[in-house]
C-alpha positions as CSV (number, residue, x, y, z in Angstrom):
1,M,-8.6,30.6,10.1
2,E,-10.3,28.8,13.0
3,F,-11.4,26.0,10.7
4,L,-7.9,25.4,9.6
5,T,-6.5,25.0,13.3
6,A,-9.6,23.0,14.2
7,L,-8.8,19.4,15.2
8,W,-10.3,16.7,12.7
9,L,-9.7,13.1,13.7
10,G,-7.3,14.3,16.2
11,T,-5.1,16.3,13.8
12,P,-5.5,20.1,12.7
13,V,-7.3,20.5,9.4
14,W,-4.4,22.4,8.0
15,V,-2.1,19.4,8.6
16,W,-4.4,17.2,6.5
17,L,-4.7,19.7,3.7
18,G,-0.8,20.2,3.8
19,F,-0.3,16.3,3.5
20,I,-2.7,16.3,0.6
21,V,-0.6,19.0,-1.0
22,V,2.6,17.4,-0.6
23,V,1.1,14.2,-2.2
24,L,-0.2,16.1,-5.1
25,L,3.3,17.9,-5.6
26,I,5.0,14.5,-5.6
27,L,2.7,13.1,-8.1
28,A,3.0,16.1,-10.3
29,F,6.7,15.9,-10.2
30,D,6.6,12.3,-11.0
31,L,4.3,12.5,-14.2
32,G,5.3,15.9,-15.3
33,V,9.1,16.0,-14.9
34,L,10.4,12.4,-14.3
35,H,8.0,10.6,-16.7
36,R,6.8,13.5,-19.1
37,E,7.6,11.0,-22.0
38,A,6.6,7.5,-22.0
39,H,9.7,5.4,-21.7
40,E,10.7,1.9,-20.6
41,I,11.9,2.0,-17.0
42,D,14.8,-0.1,-16.4
43,V,16.1,-1.6,-13.0
44,R,18.5,1.0,-12.4
45,E,16.0,4.0,-12.7
46,S,13.5,2.0,-10.6
47,L,16.0,1.4,-7.9
48,A,16.9,5.1,-7.9
49,M,13.2,6.1,-8.0
50,S,12.5,3.7,-5.0
51,A,15.3,5.2,-3.0
52,L,13.7,8.6,-3.6
53,Y,10.3,7.5,-2.4
54,I,11.7,5.6,0.6
55,G,13.6,8.7,1.5
56,L,10.4,10.8,1.2
57,G,8.6,8.2,3.4
58,L,11.3,8.3,6.1
59,A,11.6,12.1,5.8
60,W,7.9,12.3,6.7
61,A,8.7,10.8,10.0
62,V,10.3,14.2,10.9
63,A,7.2,15.9,10.1
64,V,5.3,13.3,12.3
65,W,7.5,14.0,15.1
66,W,7.0,17.8,14.7
67,I,3.2,17.3,14.3
68,Y,2.7,15.3,17.3
69,W,5.2,17.4,19.5
70,Q,3.0,20.4,18.7
71,Y,-0.5,18.8,18.6
72,G,-0.3,15.4,20.1
73,G,-1.6,16.2,23.5
74,D,-4.2,14.6,25.6
75,Q,-6.7,14.7,22.7
76,A,-4.6,12.3,20.8
77,I,-6.9,9.4,19.4
78,D,-4.3,6.7,20.2
79,P,-4.0,6.0,24.0
80,Q,-0.3,4.9,23.4
81,I,0.3,8.5,22.7
82,A,-2.1,10.4,24.9
83,G,-1.1,8.6,27.9
84,L,2.6,9.6,27.7
85,P,3.8,12.5,30.0
86,T,5.8,14.8,27.7
87,P,5.4,16.3,24.2
88,E,8.7,14.8,23.3
89,A,7.6,11.2,24.4
90,K,4.5,11.6,22.5
91,A,6.2,12.7,19.3
92,W,8.6,9.8,19.4
93,E,5.9,7.3,20.2
94,A,4.1,8.6,17.1
95,V,7.2,8.2,15.0
96,K,7.6,4.5,16.0
97,L,4.0,3.7,15.2
98,Y,4.3,5.5,12.0
99,L,7.5,3.8,11.1
100,T,6.0,0.2,11.9
101,G,2.9,1.0,10.0
102,Y,4.9,2.2,7.0
103,L,7.1,-0.9,7.2
104,V,4.1,-3.2,7.2
105,E,2.3,-1.3,4.5
106,K,5.7,-1.3,2.3
107,A,5.8,-5.2,2.8
108,L,2.3,-5.8,1.8
109,A,2.7,-3.4,-1.2
110,M,5.6,-5.8,-2.2
111,D,3.2,-8.7,-2.1
112,N,1.0,-6.7,-4.4
113,V,3.8,-6.5,-6.9
114,F,3.5,-10.2,-7.5
115,V,-0.1,-9.8,-8.7
116,I,0.5,-6.8,-10.7
117,S,3.3,-8.5,-12.5
118,M,0.8,-11.5,-13.4
119,I,-1.8,-8.9,-14.6
120,F,0.6,-7.0,-16.8
121,T,1.8,-10.5,-18.2
122,Y,-1.7,-11.6,-19.0
123,F,-2.5,-8.6,-20.9
124,A,0.8,-8.5,-22.6
125,V,1.3,-4.7,-21.7
126,P,4.8,-3.6,-22.8
127,R,7.0,-2.1,-20.0
128,I,7.0,1.3,-21.7
129,Y,3.2,1.6,-20.9
130,Q,3.2,0.0,-17.5
131,H,4.2,3.2,-15.5
132,R,1.0,5.1,-16.9
133,V,-1.2,2.2,-15.7
134,L,0.5,2.4,-12.2
135,F,0.3,6.1,-12.1
136,W,-3.6,6.3,-12.3
137,G,-3.9,3.1,-10.3
138,I,-2.1,4.8,-7.6
139,L,-4.6,7.7,-7.7
140,G,-7.5,5.5,-7.5
141,V,-5.6,3.7,-4.6
142,I,-5.2,6.9,-2.7
143,V,-9.0,7.6,-2.9
144,L,-10.1,4.2,-2.1
145,R,-7.7,3.8,0.8
146,A,-9.2,7.2,2.0
147,M,-12.6,5.8,2.0
148,M,-11.6,2.4,3.7
149,I,-9.5,4.1,6.4
150,G,-12.1,6.7,7.0
151,L,-14.8,3.8,7.5
152,G,-12.1,2.0,9.7
153,A,-11.5,5.0,12.0
154,A,-15.3,5.6,12.3
155,L,-15.6,2.0,13.4
156,V,-12.6,1.9,15.9
157,M,-13.7,5.3,17.4
158,N,-17.3,4.0,18.0
159,F,-16.7,0.4,18.7
160,A,-13.5,-0.4,20.5
161,W,-14.1,-4.1,20.2
162,I,-13.7,-3.8,16.3
163,L,-9.8,-4.0,16.9
164,Y,-10.4,-7.6,18.2
165,V,-12.4,-8.5,14.9
166,F,-9.5,-6.9,12.9
167,A,-7.1,-9.0,14.9
168,V,-8.8,-12.2,14.0
169,I,-9.1,-11.3,10.4
170,L,-5.1,-10.7,10.3
171,I,-4.6,-14.1,12.1
172,A,-6.9,-16.1,9.7
173,T,-5.3,-14.2,6.8
174,G,-1.9,-15.1,7.8
175,V,-2.6,-18.6,8.5
176,K,-4.4,-19.0,5.1
177,M,-1.1,-17.3,3.3
178,L,1.1,-19.8,5.0
179,Y,-1.0,-22.6,3.4
180,A,-1.5,-21.1,0.0
181,I,1.9,-19.5,-0.6
182,D,2.2,-21.3,-4.1
183,N,-1.5,-20.6,-5.2
184,Q,-1.4,-18.2,-8.3
185,P,-4.4,-15.9,-9.0
186,D,-6.5,-17.1,-12.0
187,I,-6.5,-13.8,-14.0
188,A,-8.5,-15.5,-17.1
189,N,-11.2,-16.7,-14.8
190,N,-11.6,-13.2,-12.8
191,V,-15.1,-12.4,-12.0
192,V,-14.7,-8.7,-12.7
193,L,-12.8,-9.1,-15.8
194,N,-15.4,-11.5,-17.2
195,F,-18.2,-9.1,-16.2
196,L,-16.4,-6.3,-18.2
197,K,-16.0,-8.3,-21.0
198,R,-19.7,-9.0,-21.3
199,R,-20.7,-5.5,-20.6
200,M,-18.4,-3.2,-22.6
201,R,-17.0,-2.7,-26.0
202,L,-13.4,-4.0,-26.1
203,T,-10.5,-3.7,-28.4
204,Q,-8.6,-6.9,-28.9
205,E,-5.2,-5.0,-29.2
206,L,-3.6,-2.0,-27.4
207,H,-3.8,1.4,-28.7
208,G,-0.5,2.9,-27.3
209,Q,-1.1,4.2,-23.8
210,R,-4.7,5.1,-24.3
211,F,-7.3,3.5,-22.1
212,W,-10.2,4.6,-24.5
213,V,-10.4,4.9,-28.2
214,K,-12.9,5.9,-30.7
215,L,-13.6,3.4,-33.5
216,P,-16.4,2.5,-35.9
217,D,-19.1,0.2,-34.5
218,S,-19.2,-3.2,-36.3
219,T,-23.0,-3.0,-36.9
220,S,-23.8,0.7,-37.2
221,G,-20.7,2.1,-38.6
222,K,-21.0,5.0,-36.2
223,M,-17.9,6.1,-34.1
224,V,-18.2,4.8,-30.6
225,W,-15.9,4.6,-27.6
226,F,-14.0,1.1,-27.0
227,A,-12.1,0.3,-23.9
228,T,-8.5,-1.0,-24.6
229,P,-6.9,-3.9,-22.6
230,L,-4.8,-1.2,-21.0
231,F,-8.1,0.0,-19.1
232,L,-9.0,-3.6,-18.3
233,C,-5.5,-4.0,-16.8
234,L,-6.1,-0.8,-14.8
235,V,-9.5,-2.0,-13.3
236,L,-8.0,-5.2,-12.3
237,I,-5.0,-3.4,-10.3
238,E,-7.5,-1.5,-8.6
239,V,-9.6,-4.6,-7.7
240,A,-6.5,-6.2,-6.4
241,D,-5.7,-3.3,-4.3
242,V,-9.3,-3.5,-2.8
243,V,-8.5,-7.2,-1.9
244,F,-5.1,-6.3,-0.4
245,A,-6.6,-3.4,1.6
246,I,-8.8,-5.9,3.4
247,D,-5.5,-7.2,5.1
248,S,-3.5,-4.0,5.1
249,V,-6.1,-1.7,6.7
250,P,-6.9,-4.0,9.7
251,A,-3.0,-4.5,9.9
252,I,-2.3,-0.8,10.4
253,F,-5.3,-0.1,12.8
254,A,-4.0,-3.1,14.9
255,I,-0.8,-1.0,15.2
256,T,-2.6,2.2,16.0
257,P,-5.9,3.7,15.9
258,D,-4.7,7.1,14.9
259,P,-6.4,7.9,11.4
260,F,-3.4,10.4,10.5
261,I,-0.7,7.8,11.1
262,V,-2.8,5.1,9.5
263,Y,-3.4,7.1,6.3
264,T,0.0,8.9,5.9
265,S,2.0,5.6,6.3
266,N,-0.4,3.8,4.1
267,I,0.1,6.6,1.2
268,F,3.8,6.9,1.6
269,A,4.1,3.1,1.2
270,I,1.8,3.0,-1.8
271,L,3.4,6.0,-3.6
272,G,6.6,4.1,-4.0
273,L,5.0,1.1,-5.3
274,R,5.3,2.1,-8.9
275,A,9.0,2.7,-8.5
276,L,9.5,-0.5,-6.6
277,Y,7.5,-2.4,-9.3
278,F,10.0,-2.2,-12.1
279,A,13.0,-3.4,-9.8
280,L,11.0,-6.3,-8.1
281,A,9.1,-7.5,-11.3
282,A,12.4,-8.6,-12.9
283,M,13.3,-10.6,-10.0
284,V,10.0,-11.6,-8.3
285,H,11.2,-15.2,-8.2
286,R,14.0,-14.3,-5.8
287,F,11.5,-13.3,-3.0
288,H,9.7,-16.4,-2.5
289,Y,10.2,-16.8,1.2
290,L,9.2,-13.2,1.8
291,K,5.7,-14.3,1.5
292,Y,6.2,-16.6,4.5
293,A,7.8,-13.7,6.6
294,L,4.8,-11.5,5.7
295,A,2.2,-14.2,6.7
296,I,3.9,-14.5,9.9
297,V,4.0,-10.7,10.5
298,L,0.2,-10.5,9.9
299,I,-0.2,-13.3,12.6
300,F,2.0,-11.4,14.9
301,I,0.2,-8.2,14.5
302,G,-3.0,-9.8,14.9
303,S,-2.0,-11.7,18.0
304,K,-0.4,-8.7,19.5
305,I,-4.0,-7.2,20.1
306,F,-4.5,-9.9,22.5
307,L,-0.9,-10.3,23.8
308,G,-1.2,-6.6,24.9
309,D,-4.0,-7.3,27.2
310,W,-2.6,-10.3,28.6
311,L,1.1,-9.5,29.0
312,F,1.8,-5.9,28.7
313,G,-1.3,-4.2,30.5
314,G,-2.9,-2.8,27.4
315,K,-0.5,-2.6,24.4
316,V,2.6,-4.1,23.1
317,P,5.3,-1.6,23.2
318,A,5.7,0.2,19.8
319,E,9.5,-0.5,19.9
320,L,8.9,-4.2,20.3
321,S,6.4,-4.2,17.4
322,L,8.8,-2.3,15.1
323,G,11.7,-4.5,15.9
324,V,9.9,-7.9,15.6
325,T,8.2,-6.6,12.3
326,F,11.5,-5.5,10.9
327,G,13.3,-8.4,11.9
328,L,10.8,-10.9,10.5
329,L,10.7,-9.0,7.0
330,A,14.4,-8.5,6.9
331,G,14.9,-12.2,7.6
332,G,12.4,-13.1,4.8
333,V,14.4,-11.0,2.1
334,V,17.9,-12.1,3.3
335,Y,16.8,-16.0,3.4
336,S,15.0,-15.6,0.0
337,L,18.0,-13.9,-1.8
338,W,20.4,-16.6,0.0
339,K,18.3,-19.5,-1.3
340,S,17.9,-18.2,-4.8
341,R,21.5,-17.1,-5.1
342,G,22.0,-20.0,-7.7
343,D,19.5,-18.7,-9.9
344,A,21.1,-15.1,-9.8
345,R,24.3,-16.6,-10.9
346,A,22.8,-18.7,-13.7
347,A,20.7,-15.5,-15.0
348,G,24.2,-13.5,-14.9
């Protein structure tokens, strides 16, 4: 019992375990109830699922308030929380940091949708099988993000100056994005894909929603395992997430060094990626200017590490970060939809 109530990275062990159970229940409900049978997900179902996952992500903010009201005392890892005078103030600060992190991670996940769409198109994966790939991809992402966030937390807790390195990475990434908005990933010449093609037995065609299939070897005639294009698709999606995590993990640590807020905001943003994908993939061309807004957000988040030291005596206020981030992303979405309204009318 003492083990469950002990603090781990500033939060009781039972809270971490409770969060993992919540995530597993959500995934079990998704796969076992909502998508027990493979079917093509249309835009209406995608939007309904997205609303559900966004609602779950926002509902978790209530849990964050309670957790930091109960346990967010002077031992809180983030000095923005620990330095506040009352449990209520600490709880509200934690909620603002969580929502800022969730919003940033959600926006970065939307950018990931563009790459996932290109991967599915390259492998000609029918929509009916895409949910299965995304589901297992999300499970891999949850583990990979846990490892990367754990490493990031260890670095931040032992080397405070690493936040300035993260800040420089974010600013450089944002500037690079501004100058490379129209650059498209070259899937055919992807290093990982070409490596797998040289090292694995692969089928040329899909075999339903299977990642592996047993077929006779062309030389020996023995039954051996072959990977299908669906497996290659899954691997490339995981690789794409690792690349995106290089931006998103420093971004959330630049908002707060608290590992619990960092991880939970990441996971709730990613959980809704599958649902969001099927709605956005159909109209990805209408969000062109969101990429500019996202680049500016990364520059802002990186810059606020330095601005906090120069202008705010330590940290940019959480409400200012949340307001600026929301304003930039909302502006990018609205401007994109307004500029592409002619395309929408033509499609209709």
